[in-house]
C-alpha positions as CSV (number, residue, x, y, z in Angstrom):
1,M,3.0,3.0,2.2
2,S,1.3,3.7,5.3
3,I,3.4,2.2,8.0
4,R,4.0,-1.4,7.1
5,K,3.6,-3.1,10.5
6,K,4.3,-6.8,10.6
7,M,2.2,-7.7,13.5
8,W,2.0,-11.2,14.8
9,L,3.8,-12.8,11.9
10,I,4.7,-16.0,13.9
11,A,1.1,-16.3,15.1
12,A,-0.2,-15.9,11.6
13,V,2.0,-18.6,10.3
14,C,0.8,-21.0,13.0
15,I,-2.8,-20.1,12.3
16,F,-2.5,-20.8,8.6
17,A,-0.7,-24.0,9.3
18,L,-3.8,-25.2,11.1
19,G,-5.9,-24.2,8.2
20,A,-7.5,-21.2,9.8
21,A,-7.2,-17.5,9.1
22,P,-6.7,-14.5,11.3
23,A,-9.4,-11.8,12.0
24,V,-12.3,-13.6,10.3
25,S,-15.8,-12.0,10.3
26,S,-18.7,-12.9,8.1
27,G,-21.8,-11.1,6.8
28,A,-25.1,-12.3,5.4
29,G,-26.0,-11.9,1.8
30,K,-29.4,-11.6,0.1
31,N,-29.3,-14.6,-2.2
32,G,-27.9,-17.4,-0.1
33,A,-24.8,-17.7,-2.3
34,P,-21.4,-18.5,-0.7
35,A,-19.7,-15.5,0.9
36,I,-17.0,-13.7,-1.0
37,R,-13.8,-14.1,1.1
38,I,-11.8,-10.9,1.2
39,G,-8.3,-10.9,2.5
40,T,-5.9,-8.1,3.5
41,K,-2.4,-7.7,4.6
42,D,-1.5,-6.7,8.2
43,F,-1.1,-2.9,7.9
44,T,-3.3,0.1,8.0
45,E,-3.7,0.9,4.3
46,N,-4.5,-2.7,3.3
47,L,-7.1,-3.0,6.0
48,I,-8.8,0.2,4.9
49,V,-8.9,-0.8,1.3
50,G,-10.0,-4.3,2.1
51,E,-12.9,-2.9,4.2
52,L,-13.8,-0.7,1.2
53,Y,-14.0,-3.8,-1.0
54,A,-16.2,-5.5,1.6
55,L,-18.5,-2.5,2.0
56,A,-19.0,-2.2,-1.7
57,L,-19.8,-5.9,-2.2
58,E,-22.2,-5.9,0.7
59,D,-23.9,-2.8,-0.7
60,A,-24.4,-4.8,-3.9
61,G,-26.0,-7.7,-2.0
62,Y,-23.1,-10.0,-1.6
63,A,-22.3,-11.9,1.6
64,V,-18.7,-11.2,2.6
65,T,-16.3,-13.0,4.9
66,R,-13.5,-10.7,6.1
67,I,-10.2,-12.6,6.5
68,F,-8.0,-9.6,7.5
69,N,-4.5,-9.1,9.0
70,I,-2.8,-11.9,7.0
71,A,1.0,-11.6,7.0
72,G,2.3,-10.1,3.8
73,S,4.4,-13.2,3.2
74,L,1.3,-15.4,3.3
75,V,-1.4,-13.5,1.5
76,H,-0.4,-14.6,-2.1
77,T,-0.2,-18.2,-1.0
78,S,-3.7,-17.8,0.6
79,I,-5.4,-16.7,-2.6
80,V,-3.5,-19.3,-4.7
81,N,-4.6,-22.1,-2.3
82,D,-8.2,-20.9,-2.3
83,R,-8.3,-19.6,1.2
84,I,-9.4,-16.2,0.1
85,D,-11.1,-14.9,-3.1
86,L,-9.6,-11.5,-3.4
87,Y,-7.4,-8.9,-1.7
88,P,-5.7,-5.5,-2.3
89,E,-2.2,-5.8,-3.9
90,Y,0.5,-3.5,-5.2
91,T,1.8,-3.7,-8.7
92,G,5.4,-3.4,-7.6
93,T,5.0,-6.2,-5.0
94,G,3.5,-8.4,-7.6
95,L,6.3,-7.7,-10.0
96,L,9.3,-7.9,-7.6
97,T,8.2,-10.1,-4.7
98,V,5.8,-12.6,-6.2
99,L,7.0,-12.8,-9.8
100,K,10.6,-12.0,-9.0
101,M,11.1,-10.1,-12.2
102,K,13.5,-7.3,-12.9
103,P,12.4,-3.8,-11.7
104,M,10.4,-1.6,-14.2
105,T,9.5,2.0,-13.7
106,D,6.7,2.6,-16.2
107,P,3.4,2.1,-14.3
108,A,1.5,0.9,-17.4
109,Q,4.2,-1.6,-18.2
110,V,4.3,-2.9,-14.6
111,Y,0.5,-3.3,-14.5
112,E,0.3,-5.1,-17.9
113,T,3.1,-7.4,-16.9
114,V,1.6,-8.5,-13.6
115,K,-1.8,-8.8,-15.1
116,R,-0.5,-11.1,-17.9
117,E,1.8,-13.2,-15.6
118,Y,-0.7,-13.7,-12.8
119,A,-3.3,-14.9,-15.3
120,K,-0.8,-17.3,-16.8
121,R,0.9,-18.6,-13.7
122,F,-1.8,-18.5,-11.0
123,K,-5.2,-18.0,-12.7
124,L,-5.6,-14.7,-10.9
125,V,-7.0,-11.5,-12.3
126,W,-5.7,-8.0,-11.7
127,L,-8.7,-5.6,-11.9
128,E,-8.1,-2.0,-12.7
129,Q,-5.4,-0.3,-10.8
130,S,-6.1,2.8,-8.7
131,R,-4.2,6.0,-8.8
132,A,-2.8,5.4,-5.3
133,N,0.9,4.8,-5.5
134,D,2.3,3.4,-2.3
135,S,6.0,3.4,-3.3
136,Q,9.2,4.1,-1.5
137,G,10.4,7.7,-1.0
138,L,12.3,10.1,1.1
139,V,10.6,12.5,3.6
140,M,12.2,15.8,4.7
141,R,11.4,18.4,7.3
142,T,9.5,21.1,5.4
143,P,11.4,24.0,6.9
144,V,14.7,22.5,5.7
145,A,13.3,21.7,2.3
146,R,12.1,25.3,1.9
147,K,15.3,26.8,3.2
148,L,17.5,24.8,0.8
149,G,15.1,24.8,-2.1
150,I,14.9,21.0,-2.1
151,A,11.9,19.4,-3.9
152,T,13.4,16.4,-5.7
153,I,15.9,13.7,-4.9
154,S,18.3,15.4,-7.4
155,D,18.1,18.6,-5.3
156,L,18.8,16.5,-2.2
157,Q,21.9,14.9,-3.7
158,R,23.3,18.3,-4.5
159,N,22.7,19.4,-0.8
160,A,23.4,16.1,1.0
161,E,26.4,17.5,2.9
162,K,23.9,19.8,4.8
163,I,21.5,17.0,5.7
164,R,21.2,14.9,8.8
165,F,19.9,11.5,7.6
166,A,17.8,9.2,9.8
167,S,18.5,5.8,8.3
168,Q,16.8,2.5,9.2
169,G,20.0,0.4,9.0
170,E,19.1,-2.0,6.2
171,F,18.2,1.0,3.9
172,D,21.9,1.7,3.7
173,L,22.5,-1.8,2.3
174,R,19.5,-2.7,0.1
175,D,19.6,-2.4,-3.7
176,D,16.4,-0.5,-3.5
177,G,17.8,1.7,-0.7
178,L,20.8,4.0,-0.6
179,P,23.0,1.9,-3.0
180,G,20.3,2.1,-5.6
181,L,19.8,5.8,-5.1
182,E,23.5,6.4,-5.5
183,K,23.6,4.4,-8.8
184,V,20.9,6.7,-10.2
185,Y,21.6,10.0,-8.5
186,G,25.2,9.9,-7.5
187,P,26.8,9.8,-4.0
188,F,25.0,11.1,-1.0
189,C,27.6,12.6,1.4
190,W,25.5,13.3,4.5
191,K,26.3,15.8,7.2
192,S,25.5,12.9,9.5
193,S,23.8,9.6,9.4
194,R,22.3,7.7,12.4
195,V,20.1,4.6,12.5
196,Y,16.6,4.9,14.0
197,D,13.6,2.6,14.3
198,N,11.2,3.1,11.4
199,G,8.3,3.7,13.7
200,L,10.1,6.7,15.3
201,K,11.0,8.6,12.1
202,Y,8.3,11.2,12.2
203,E,8.9,11.9,15.9
204,I,12.7,12.2,15.1
205,L,12.0,14.7,12.4
206,L,9.5,16.7,14.4
207,N,12.0,16.9,17.3
208,D,14.6,18.3,14.9
209,E,17.0,15.4,15.5
210,A,17.3,14.7,11.8
211,D,16.3,16.3,8.5
212,L,15.5,13.3,6.3
213,A,14.2,9.7,6.5
214,P,13.1,6.9,4.2
215,A,9.3,6.8,3.9
216,Y,6.4,5.3,2.0
217,T,4.5,7.6,-0.2
218,T,1.0,7.2,1.3
219,E,1.9,7.4,5.0
220,G,-0.7,9.3,6.9
221,Q,1.8,11.7,8.5
222,L,2.6,13.2,5.1
223,L,-0.8,14.9,5.4
224,N,1.0,17.5,7.5
225,T,2.8,19.3,4.7
226,E,3.9,22.1,7.0
227,A,6.0,19.6,8.8
228,F,6.9,17.1,6.2
229,T,7.8,17.2,2.5
230,L,7.9,14.1,0.3
231,L,10.7,14.5,-2.2
232,R,9.9,13.7,-5.9
233,D,11.8,10.8,-7.3
234,D,12.5,12.8,-10.5
235,K,14.7,10.1,-12.1
236,R,12.2,7.3,-11.3
237,M,14.6,5.1,-9.3
238,W,11.8,3.3,-7.5
239,P,9.2,1.1,-9.2
240,P,5.5,2.0,-8.9
241,Y,3.3,0.3,-6.3
242,Y,-0.2,1.1,-7.4
243,L,-3.1,-0.5,-5.5
244,A,-5.5,-2.9,-7.3
245,P,-7.8,-5.8,-6.5
246,V,-6.5,-9.2,-7.3
247,I,-9.2,-11.9,-7.6
248,R,-9.4,-15.6,-8.4
249,A,-10.4,-16.1,-12.0
250,E,-13.1,-18.6,-11.0
251,T,-14.6,-16.2,-8.6
252,L,-14.8,-13.5,-11.3
253,V,-16.4,-16.0,-13.8
254,A,-19.0,-16.9,-11.2
255,H,-19.7,-13.3,-10.3
256,P,-18.7,-11.1,-13.2
257,D,-20.2,-7.9,-11.8
258,I,-17.7,-8.0,-8.9
259,G,-15.1,-6.5,-11.4
260,G,-17.2,-3.4,-11.9
261,I,-18.0,-3.0,-8.2
262,L,-14.3,-3.1,-7.2
263,N,-13.1,-1.0,-10.1
264,R,-15.4,1.8,-8.8
265,V,-13.6,1.6,-5.4
266,S,-10.3,1.8,-7.2
267,A,-11.4,4.8,-9.2
268,S,-12.1,6.6,-5.9
269,L,-8.5,6.2,-4.6
270,D,-5.4,8.2,-5.5
271,T,-2.2,8.9,-3.6
272,E,-3.5,12.0,-1.8
273,T,-6.8,10.3,-0.8
274,M,-4.8,7.3,0.6
275,I,-2.6,9.6,2.6
276,R,-5.8,11.2,4.1
277,L,-7.4,7.8,4.9
278,N,-4.2,6.5,6.5
279,A,-3.9,9.6,8.5
280,G,-7.4,9.0,9.9
281,V,-6.1,5.8,11.5
282,D,-2.4,6.3,12.1
283,V,-2.6,10.0,13.1
284,A,-6.1,10.6,14.3
285,K,-6.3,7.1,15.9
286,R,-9.7,6.3,14.5
287,E,-10.7,2.7,13.7
288,Y,-10.0,1.6,10.2
289,E,-13.6,0.4,9.8
290,D,-14.9,3.9,10.5
291,V,-12.5,5.6,8.2
292,A,-13.4,3.2,5.4
293,L,-17.1,3.6,6.0
294,E,-16.9,7.4,5.8
295,H,-15.0,7.2,2.5
296,F,-17.4,4.6,1.1
297,R,-20.4,6.8,2.0
298,S,-18.8,9.7,0.2
299,M,-18.0,7.6,-2.8
300,R,-21.5,6.1,-2.8
301,A,-23.1,9.6,-2.7
302,A,-20.9,10.8,-5.6
303,S,-21.6,7.7,-7.7
304,P,-24.9,5.9,-7.0
305,R,-24.7,2.1,-7.2
306,K,-25.9,0.3,-10.2
307,G,-27.9,-2.8,-9.4
308,R,-26.8,-6.3,-9.8
């Protein structure tokens, strides 16, 4: 994922306890109908995609209220409790964190499971999933990957004794971290392993202080393929985390065309596109609103809007 920053978690909890929401902005619609309340989590990628949803709905004539930067631990509660109408979610998060079900690795199975269970338990609808998969992964310095012929995690396991690993501490202990990898791929006997802060990993790799680090598969820094190589999870250890809009069923019943509008946004997103958009913010230091607007205009030009 782009860098999952957990900004202002305590503040967000306090705000929601008072019945308010962070980073709220509203627009005016053409028909005087209540605004559609769009939420996002508090990291770059979710902000970009939430803004794309907002731009698409505004373009179709809807009034929109942006309720952005909600802590990840609160966003599901927010939609269930009718504080927001929709937000961008990840299939793997829905499966593991919200539904607390066993991991699955088939993208279609994960999507159909969360779609069915959300409708049954929460009266929430998963619209079409995008092709943007923000899963976990391992990033390696490209010169090292090329020198050793490493393209997959299986390749990495066979060459682990030559690799300096930049861990993030808890990665060495989590079931979806190193212990899980070793169950699937076998032991990783690193040349060395040191713990670094996640936010420093790309700097550490660029400075040749380590060769490998845990990553998310849509992080903007991965755009620099001459410096960084994302290794392929060839044995599918990690579950998929495909982006999709989740919307309250009653909102979709009242405004059925919203489904098609947001599905067109999802159709414009794949993993490579999401890396590029995240890079616009996290690497080029542009505002997420500007990055989203540029992509929306490109999407709009390629696929003219159908009227409401």
